[in-house]
C-alpha positions, 0 to 999 in steps of 0.5 A: 292752489287757489289765488285770492287777495291773501295769497297775492299779499303773501307773494308781495310781502315775500318778495319785499321781505325775504329779498329786502337787502338785495332788492334795496341795493338794486333799486337804490344803486339804479336810482343813484346811477341816473344822476351819477354824471351830475355827482361827478360834476358836483364832486370833481371840478376837473370834469366840469366844462363850460358850454360854448358855441363851438367844439374844439377840434378832436385832433387838437384834443388828441395832440394835448392828450399826447403831450400829457401821455405820450406812451398811452393809448386810447380804448374809448372816447366818450363825449357826454350827452351833458354839455356841462361835462368833459369828454372822458377818454379811456386811457390805457398805460402800462396795462392800466385803465384810467379816465382822462377828462378833456374839455370838448370846447377848449381841448384842454386836458383837465385831469385824470381819475382811476374811477368815476362816480358814474362808473362805480354806480353803473358797475354796482347796478349792472352786476353788483361787481360780482363776475362771471355774469352771476351778478348780472343775472341776480340784478336782472332777476329783479326785473321779474320780481318788481313786475310780480310785486306790482301786479300782486299789489294792484290785485289786493289793493282794490280801487287803487286809482281812487286813492291817489291823494289818500294819506292817513295821519293822526292814527299812529306811526304804523297806520301812517307809514302803511298809508304812505307806502300805498300812496307812494306805490300808487304814484310810482306805478308807471315807473315801476312798470317801466323799470320792470319791463326794461329790466326784463328786456335786459335779461332777454338780451343777455340770455340771448333768448330767441337770438336777440343778443345776436340781432341787436349787436352787429359785428363790426366789419373786419379789415384786411390790412397789408403789412405795408399799411401797418405803421404802428400797433398803437394807432391812437395818435396816427388817426385823423379824428377830424376827418373821421368825424367829417366822413361820419357826418357825410354818411349820416346827414344830421348826425351829431358825432359823439363817442368813438371806438378806437382800434386796438390792433391791426384789422380793427375799424374806427367806430363813430356813433352819435345822435340824429333826428331819431327820437329816444334812441341812444348814440349806438343806434347810429354807427359809422365804420371807418378804415383808419388807414385810408379814411374811407367809410366801409359801413354804417347803420342809420337809426332811421333804418334799423329793425324793430328789435334793434330800435327797441334795444336802443331805446331801453337804456335811455328809458331805463335811466331817464337820460333821453330828455336831459337833466329834467327827465333824469331828475324825474327818474331820480325822484321816482327811483327814490320812491320805489327804493323807499317802498322796499324800506317802508315795507320792511318797517311796516312788517317788522313793527306789525309783527313786533306788536304781535310777538316779542321776537318776531323780527328774528324769524321774519326773514328766516334762512333768506336773511343769511342768503341776503347777507351772503350775497351782500358780503360777496358783493363787497368782497368783489367790489373791493377786489375790482376797485383795487386790482382793476381800477387801482383806486386810491386809498382816499377813494376807498375810504370814502366808498367805505364811509358811504356804505357805513353810513347807509348800513348805520341808518338801516341798522338804526331804523330796522334793528335798534328802533324795533328792539326799543319798541319791543323792550318798551312795550308793556305785556298785555293782560290776558 
């Protein structure tokens, strides 16, 4: 097969049109995920915290938690990188998971939710709510497709580096949007490359290619615990968290302790992770393993000493979602994420309008069987999403209504642009004189 400009254009168009629905959902959900913590802050006053000079004692926070939920246990304790957000404590009670908001500066328990906006968009972007890793690999496949789309576009769009400020106006909507599509695409090149490469790395890790998954996810040490040491199966309220934090800071000088992995059963360790002077890496790059029965460090991992493979793995998440530099970088990532998402939509619109001009029923054959594949996966995603929201997260009816309304708004806008407007274009177009 001979590859030329026309061939690369066909490949680029095929990816953008045949997989348009799924492509847009993956790109747009990832874009919203970059600012999902901020959306939580905006829509839920209970998760807001006013930054102060000192943090409250972790033991004080757990005491307040115990007063509110004496029969609960903690699965995970997340201290947000954002100073304006509460700690999020993953509470297990009556075998149900919920999220408790604890003010890290005052120690006050401010509220609880069955699911957060951050959790919703992370689940949507990670695996489309489709279980058994099917959803994961569907999403991760778009890392390859995004890279192919970029490479093919650069091949057939010659001398793109000279067109950073080229926008054609006054020549009709089709010319304008085609020019805008190219302009946004050119400016988005660095981020398209970043998102595709990090997405491919996620694929390599999940598929455990070359044993990467095993290399970057070390197994925490196990404890040999005697019957005399075991006081309770639920250790949530018996751990000295302040002591554990102090031990972690001694073990890794300069550590700013963050999230905590709480032991769930006898033999589990208490894990402390956090930030250090090592740039870019996420909290997990620093780990301190503590015996919760005798408050002794039994192992650690320093970000400054990890292997190259582990270092790469621990910078991928901050780079992919843009949180490595705080709110400023997240805003930049959000803007360019919107740009890449708009490329999918503008590409569809350009194709549909161009074909609508050529023949009256072109939009019915643009996607062919792929239209049904897109809608089949989309329908499955919605079914699994509602199942997960109801059965796993026990989401309230009001929240379900808000989520449903959001999907209807997005669907309505897309229908108006790509169906109603195109149909109107066709019906209003006068037949040409042969």
